[in-house]
Every structure is written in structure tokens, then in C-alpha cells.
N, C-alpha and C positions, 0 to 999 in steps of 0.2 A: 335625561331632560327635564334640565331646568326652565320654572318661570322668563329667569336672567334670557336663557335662551333665545325664548318665543321673546319678548320684547327686544332685542337685541337686533336680530334678525326683522323682524316686521320696523321696527324703526328704521333701521337699514333702508326697507324696500320702500316705507311712504320719502323716508327722506329721495331719493331714489326719484321717484313717480313726478316726485315736487317736484324737483331739478330741471326734469324734461319737458316737462308743460312751461317752465320761466328760462327755457334754452331753447324754447321751438322752434325758436330761426334763425339757432347755431347749424352746424355742421350736425347731416345723420351718423358722422362714425365719432363724435366722441360720444354720441348721446345713446351710441352701438355698447362703448365698453362699458359705462355706467349701469347698465341692463346688465354685462355681463356681469357687473364685480357686486355689486345686487346681489343675484342668482344663484353664485357662484358660495358668498356669504354663509345663505341653507345650508351647505356642507361643514361649514368648521365646527367645535362645539365650543363654545367662544368663554363656556363659565370654567371649561378642563382648563384651558389656556392662565387661571386661577392661580394652579395649586404647582404648573409650572416655574410661575410667574414669582411666590414666595420663593425662599428662600429656606435650601434645603439644610440646612438647622437649625428647623425649624423640629427637624422629624431625628434627631439628633439622638442617639438615646446610649445613655451612660451611666455608670454610677461613679459619683465624687466624693470622693475620704481627702476632706481639706485638713490633717494631722496628720501624724507618722502613721497614726496605726487606725485599719478600719473596725466601723464597729461588728459586737464579734453578731454581725450574718455573714453567710458566709457566701451568698451570690443572691444574684435577683432575677429572673427570667421575665424578659421582655415579650409581645406579645406584636406582633405588625398593628399599625397603625389601623383598625376599621373602613371599609369601603363602604361607598352609603348602597343601599337593595335603591336597586333597580326599580322603578315604577311600572305598575304594571302594564297603563297605557300605553307606556313609550316604548314593551315590545311590541305591541298591538303595531304603531307606529311601521319601528325597525321592517314589522310583516306586510306591513303597506309598501314597506318601500321596494324593499325585497322581492315582492310578483311586480310592483313596476319596472325592476330590473328584469326579471323575467321573458316582462312586454316588449323592453327592451330592443333583446336579442332577438327574439323572432320578426319583429321589423324587422332589424338588418338582417337577414334570413329572405325575410321574405322575399324586398326591394335587392338581394342579389337575386335568388331564383327567379324572377320578375326581368332581373337586367339580360340573367344568362338566357331567357325567352326571349327576350328582344334582339339577342346579339345573331339567329339565326335564322333572323330575315331583314340585319341591319346593311346599310352597303355606306362603305364605307367611299369620301365627298373628300377625293384627295387635295382637290384646287380648290377650294370649300372656301380659303383664303381668297385667295389669290383670287376666284371672282364676283367677293368681295371687296377691294381691295388692299390687301392687310401682304403684308411679306409674309413669308410660310409660319408659322411659328413651335412648329413642331407634333403639334394639339392635334389631338385627332377626327375630325367631321361627322358624328355617324347618323343617318337619317333612317327613318325609319317607320309604315307608314302608321302604324299605333295611335303616333304623340301626333299630334297639334300644334304641340309645342314648344321653346329648346331648354334645356340644362344640364349639368356638367354633372360628372361621376369621380370617381376613385379620389385617392388622396394624393398619395405618390409618384400615378404617370394618372393626371386625370383627363378626362375626352368629354369630350360637345354633344350631345342625342339633341335633335331636332326631324318637327316633323318632315316627309317629305316635299309635302305641298308646302310648307313658306320655303323652298332653298329657291324658288319664283320668287316670293315677295321683294317688293322694293326696298320695304325697312328689316332684307337681312342683316349690310353691312354693322347696324343697331342692333341686333339681334343679334352677331358677333359680339358686337363690342361690348355689352350685356356681359356676357358669360364669360369673355377672358378677364374683362374686372373681377368677376369671381375670383377667378385661376392664380389671380397677380395679388389679392387679397386674401389669397386660403380660407374662402369664408367656405368651404366643405365640412372645412375641420371644425369651425363655428355651430356650423348646424348640426353635425351628427355630437358636439358638443351640448348644444341646444336639447335635439334629442331627447339625452341619456338624463338633462335634470327634470324636463320633463314626464318623463314616465317613471323616475325616481318619489317625486316628487307632485305625481298626477291627486294628489289627494289638498294640495298647496293651491288655495285660489291666485295666493299672492306672488307664487310663483310661475304659477299657469298665462298671468296676465305678462310679468319681464317677457317675459319663455315667448309669450307671440309680439309683443313690441320691439325685441331681438330686432326677432326675422322680418323684420320691416322697418327698422334702421337698417339691416341689414342689405336689402333693397334698393331704398333711399338711398342708402352710401357709395352705392356704383349706379346709379341714372344721376347720382353728383358727378361721381367722374366719366362719369362718359357724355354728361351734358357740357360739361367743360373742355372736354379733346372736342367733341362735336357737338355745332351749333345747331342740328340737321335736329337730335336724338327725338326731345321733344314732339315732334312732328311725324315721329315715324309709331315710338310710343304710342300716341293717339290714334293717329291711324290701322295699329293690330290694332286697340278694343274696337276702332268699328266697326270694320270693316271684317270680321271671323268672328263663331260665332266661340264665344268664350266656356270650356271645360275643363274645373279643376285637376287638379294632379294631385295621391290623395295626398303620398310615401313624403318625409317632414325629414326628410336625412336627405333630400336635393333642392334645389333652387334653383326652379321655372320660371323664365322671363315673364308670365302673368300668373300669377295665384290666385285675385282676389279680386272681380265685376270693382268692387267697393272702394276697394283699396288701391286698385290701377287707376281710378277716376284722378282720388290723394295723388297720385307718384305725379299727373298732367300738372295739376296746378302747383305741387314745390316744386316743379320743373321754371313753370314761372316770376316765381323766383328770384329774387338775386338774395342768395344763401355766402352771407358769410360770416367766419369766425376773426368777430372783435373785441374787442378791452371789455366790454361789461360781463359779454361769456366767462370770459378768460376765470374775470374777477368773479361772480356768478362758485364757475368749476372750485376753485380756490378754495371760496368761502366753503361747498357742500363734501370735498375733502378734509380739512379742516376737523368738519362735522360728526363729520362720518368715526375720522379716529378719535374725537375724543368720544363717541360713544363706545367703539367697541374698548378704550380704551378703557372705561368705566367697568366693563364686565371681566373683560383679562386680568385687570392686577385685582381686582376686586368686588366681592361679589355682594349685591346690594341686600339678600337678604341669609343669613349661614346658614346653614341645617347644621344641628347640633349634632349627627353623626358626624362630622366634618373635624368638631370641637379641639385639641389638644389638651390635655390636662399638663403641665407640668409641678410637678407635684417631689418639696425637697421634709424626709422626716430629718432633726436635726437633734443632740440628747448636747443639751449644756450642762456639766459639769462644771462645777466650782472646787482646784486643788486644795489639800492642806496649806500650801505659801499661798494663795490666796486667788492665785493667776485662773483664767476661765478657758475650758476645754472645749473644742465644740467640734462636734463627729456628725458628718450630713451622708445624706443615702437619695441622691439628686435623680430623679425618672423619666420619662413620661409615655402618658400612654394615652389612646382612645375610646370611651367608653361612659356612659353618664351613668347605666346601673350602679359600675362599680366607687363614681363621682358621691354617687347618691348617698352609697352603706356610709363610703369615707365619713362623710360629711357626719352624719349620725353616730359614728361610732365615739370617732369627736368631740361630739357634746357631752358622753356620756360620761369618759377621759378624762385625766385629769393630763391635759396638753391644754397648749395655745395653738388656736388656729388664728390662719391670713388667711384670706380664699379675696380671690377679685378675678377680673377680665383686664387679659393686655391688651389685645384688643378680640372684633370679633372671630376667631378662630382660634385664638391660646388664653384659659385659666389657668390662672396662675396662684397656687397651693402652697403653704409652706405648715406646718403643723412640727411644734417642738415643746421638748417637757426636758426635766428633766432627769425623767428615771424611765431606763427603757423595756422595764416590760409595763409602764404607758405605752409604749410606740411597738411594741408588739399585739397588745390587744386595739391600734389600731388597722397594724398590718392584715388582720382579720377578716378584710370587706376584700381579700382578694383570695381568702379563699376558694380552692373550684376553679377559678378561673384563669384563663392565660398566663395569666400574671402571677407570677407568686416571690412572696423573698422567703425565702429556702435558713432554716432555723436547721435542723437537723441532718447532721451529718450522713445518719442511717437511710433517711429516708432519698437521699441522693444518692450513694450506693448503689438502696433497687431501684432504682429507675433506669442506670442506663445512660443518661442521659447527660453526665457531667462528666466531663473533668476538674480533680482541683491542683491551682495557677501561684505558686508563687511569684509573681514580681518584683523586682526593685526597679530602681528606676537613679539618675545621678542628672544631673547639670550642671554648668556653670549659675546661674542663681535662684538658685532652689537646693531647697538641703535636699539629702542621703531621702532614699520612701520604699517603704514596703506594703507590701498588703498582700494577700489571701484572702485568691476568687473561688468562685466553683460554678464558670460560667457554663453554658448548653452549645454543647459540637454542634458545629455547625453554626451556628451562631457572633453575631459582632457585639465583646462587652467590654466597656470604656472606664476608662479610670481619668481622674484629671488633677493635672498635680503642678498648682502653681497654674500657671499661664500655658503649660503641656495639658496634650488632647493625647494621651495612648492607648485605641483599640486596638484587641487581640481577637481571632477567629483560630477555634481549633478543632483539626478532624483528625478522624483515626484511620491507620493504612496500616493492612495486615500485610506488607510482603514480608515471605520470603518467611514466612512462621511466627512472626516477632511487631509486635505494635509498635506499631511508629507513630509519636504525636505530629501533628503536620500545626504550625503556629506560625498564620499572618499577621503582620501587625504593620501596625500604622500610628507615624508619629504628627503630628498636627499642636502647633502652637496662635496662640488667639494671638491677630495682633488686628487691632480698630473694626471689635463686631466681627469678625471672621475669623476662619478660621484658617491660618498657610502650611498646607502638607509640605513638612520635612524630609519624611524619608515613605519608608512603603518596605520593606525586611519581610525574607518568611525564611525562615529557620528549619531543623526537622530532628526531632531527639529521641529518647525513650525517657521510660518513666524513672525517676529519681533521677534523672543525670540536669544538671545542669546546664543551659544553655547563654553563653553568651554572643546575645540581636549584634552585628555590627550595623552601628544606625550610620555610616558618613562621617558620623565631626565627631570628630576627639570631643568638645565641650557635654557632648549625652552619651548617658552608657545607660544599658535596659537590660538586665540578666531576668531566662523566664525557669522554671520548677514543674515539670510536670508532677504532681505524684496520683495514685489510683485513689488515698485516703486519704484524710490527715492525722 
């Protein structure tokens, strides 16, 4: 978790609470969905979305050779971009949420056990709907002595539970109407979801407040529906509050008609008010939606405080020489990596070597470093920054052979719009190595297979073309060959030709 996660979700929660206050005269159902959206947002790791939003081209790892021949360096071994280390207190909150999840499952188990105990003494009332003046809904009504309330249980096949003493109540039609509204609006699923979030984020006061408000709006929305279809619903609700002794039902997975004495008084008062959706409510909902989207997008697209461990360094090492005829020959190797210690060591070495150093931050996640020299030996001095790390510039072919992790590969490529190109590489087995030729990006992965007693070299390739600052994939051919045998890769386009020759040594 980062500060952006807390700021984003806390901002959304406060924004929703402000919206609920300004929309207090609006119907309760839209306010219920606002609460649900705010509590659901706490489950989304908004800062992580920024890494998905950014183009994956940022992390393309490749070797670039601008001329027909490469530098006398045979390979670059590229490490993966290092992930940011987890903050210890993050795991404390994860553990707390895991404990809340266990509590949630315990509550579900306890409620199912309680309902099974009630079922033993429950009495089905088949004509209850008819006595209340409703057609048969097919929903069972179960009367229990232990209850003085009513609620709905079940998700796929719901049932109405009611206290036996309430069967003779003059408010029975309104009670059943209320429970039927819960069933038709699938409120039990919403309550289950709210109970899950309340237990997962038991340590978060904003989530607990929003869950409490959501449960209240769920009840108010049913009252709103019942009042519209039955003008006498308000009097029945008030009568039940005055004529019976209230006893709270503790489960949070069900929705009884009467939950909280003070809240029920508020419910009766709300039914006396004229509530309807008007243009002002629609305008406020639109404004809050736009502000919420802008708030989330600001974090999902770009993080406010970048972590230096997320910074990718784009490194160019270039040797510039002048030929006898006066022409300038530029040869370069380009790679990307993550690691601030390597950057500091690289810059220190570059300042002591006879090289030209250019460094800048392209954006908060990407640093560009260019090191240029007319002497290859000076460039080799700078490469020492990567000795002993996961990223090594290989120069000693004997060292390569001893590691057993490389295959020497001769690559040839021709296209209609570039000159014939060839290069020798020593890519790591099982890793991708890339070469750019003009506007083309060639990526090759080597693997070994020991089928039938012979070592077979498996070559996976990707051929892409740069178009409008992005790569367009042209072909992904795969071939198998043996050491010392050149293979012509079928690219599928007559204008392109790719040959690969794997070797065990230079």
C-alpha cells in the first residue's frame, strides 16, 4: 500500500459522505449505490493500476546495433525490473484483514447454525400471503416462537421468517410487503457483501461508517417502495414501534424490519416527507461522479510520489569513431534496468573515465543516461558498474562458455527498406534478447531440448516494426535446429528474411 491508496480512498469516502448530506432529500436507493461504490473502492489497489496504464514498451529490453557490425561485446544479460519491497505495516493490515475474513466465515457459520435450530421448531404458514391480501408468491413463510421480528434468509431460494405473535398483527400485510421488497431488490446479497467488507476492514472507521449508512439506506429504500404502493404503510410501521417491545436481532447477514429504535423513528419521519428525484439531485450525482472519476484517474494514470525503486534507467553506451575517409561510425548498445545503486556507481565511473555523460529524467518513472566515447576501452571501464550484479556485459567468451547459460547466435536480417544486417550475440538461455535494425525490432529467445539424445536448439522470435512511436507485431515464427546448422526463418513476408545460426562457441 502507498500513500496514494489512502488518499484516493479516503478522498472518495469523504466525497460520498458529503454527497449523502447534499442529497438527503433524494430517494434512498441512489444513495445506497453511492455507499456501495465508496466501500468497494477500498478493495481496489489504485496505485497498481498506473503500472498497467503505462505502456509496456517502457520495459522493452533490447540490444541496439545501429551499424552493420556490433561492438566487440557479445552479450548483455538483463535482469528483471525489481519490484518495490513491501512495507512491513502493509502486511500487518493484510493480516488484520485476513483475521476479519475468518470472523466473517464464523458469522456465516453461526447464522446457518441458528437458522437450522429455528427450522426444527418452525411452522410453515402456507396461506400467510393470501391472508395478508397478496397472491401466492411461492416464497415460504416460516413462523417461529423465538422471534418477535421478521427477516428474509436465503439467496437463490429466499424464505421469510416471522415471529408467531406477529401473524395476528394488523400490520402483517405491511411487514410482508417490506420483506417482499427486500427479496425483489436482492438485498440479501447486498447485505452479505456489506458484512464481508465490514469484517475485512474492521480496522477502518470510514468503511464501517459507510457500511452502516448503506444498511440504513437499504431499509429506507424498502420503506420508500412500500409507501408508494401502500399509503397505510407509515401508520403500520409506527404502530409496530409503539405497540411492541423492541429486541434487536444481532445478525448482520439478514435484514429485519425493525433494527434500531432511534433509526426506526427516523424511518417513520422520512415516510412523512415527500421524496422524489429532481433535476438538482441528478446534477449533484453527475458532479460527484465526474469528481470521483478525476480523483481516481489522477492516481491510476500517474502516481503523485514516485518510488525511486520504480524508476527505470534507459542506458545508451555509444562508441563514435572517425574512419580514414572522414566518415563517422556510431555503434551503440542500449538497455534498460532498475536499480539505483548501479546508477550511482555508473555515474561515478563515467565521471572518472574519458567519456561524455548526458543524464536527464524523461518523466518521474524513466531516467535516460547516454555515455559516449571514441575509445572502446573507456566504455569498458564504465561497464564495471554492473560487475557482480544480475546485469553483466559479457566480454570474455571463456567465461560465457563456463557458465553454461548462453548460446552463441549469428543473426542475419534483410528487409526492403534496410541494408543487409548481421550480428553475433550470446543470449541467455530462456531469456529474450532484442536487436533493432532500422525501424524493425527483432526479439529472440533460445531454449535447449535433449530429445532423442541430441541437443536441439529451440528459437522463438518476434518481429515488430516501429510505427508512430509504438511497435506493431509482424510475425512470431518458431523454429528448431541444431548447433552449427543455419536455419532460414519463415517470416511470412517476402520482403523480410531472417537467418539464425546457433553455435556452442565463438
